[in-house]
C-alpha positions as CSV (number, residue, x, y, z in Angstrom):
1,X,81.3,119.3,87.5
2,X,82.7,115.4,88.2
3,X,85.9,114.4,89.6
4,X,88.6,112.2,87.6
5,X,88.3,108.6,90.1
6,X,91.2,108.7,92.2
7,X,92.0,112.7,92.0
8,X,93.4,114.5,94.9
9,X,91.9,117.6,95.9
10,X,94.0,120.2,97.1
11,X,91.9,123.0,98.9
12,X,94.1,126.1,100.0
13,X,93.4,127.9,103.2
14,X,92.6,126.0,106.5
15,X,90.3,128.8,107.5
16,X,86.3,128.0,108.0
17,X,85.9,128.4,104.3
18,X,88.6,126.0,103.2
19,X,88.0,123.6,106.0
20,X,84.2,123.6,105.4
21,X,84.9,122.5,101.7
22,X,87.4,120.0,102.6
23,X,85.1,118.3,104.9
24,X,82.5,118.3,102.4
25,X,84.7,116.8,99.7
26,X,85.8,114.2,102.2
27,X,82.2,113.6,103.4
28,X,81.6,112.6,99.7
29,X,84.7,110.2,99.8
30,X,87.0,112.3,97.6
31,X,90.9,112.5,98.6
32,X,91.4,115.8,99.9
33,X,94.7,117.8,100.8
34,X,94.1,120.9,102.9
35,X,96.9,123.1,102.7
36,X,97.8,126.2,104.8
37,X,100.7,128.8,104.3
38,X,102.7,126.7,106.8
39,X,102.1,123.5,104.7
40,X,99.6,120.3,104.7
41,X,97.5,120.4,107.5
42,X,97.9,117.7,110.1
43,X,95.3,114.7,109.9
44,X,95.3,114.4,113.8
45,X,92.2,115.5,115.6
46,X,92.5,119.1,117.4
47,X,93.6,119.1,121.0
48,X,90.8,121.2,121.7
49,X,87.2,119.9,122.2
50,X,85.7,123.0,120.8
51,X,87.4,122.5,117.3
52,X,85.4,119.4,116.3
53,X,83.6,118.7,113.2
54,X,79.8,118.3,113.1
55,X,77.8,116.0,111.1
């Protein structure tokens, strides 16, 4: 499966699965919008040090 250049991928659910998918897409240089029930998820880093993404 290939993405259309410039396409925005919307990932529903900011739980563990949705976050993992969004991080992997972003790692592969795809534009991603992570959306939870309350709306789009903030791009700001988490305030807790334990909620950081691992490489």
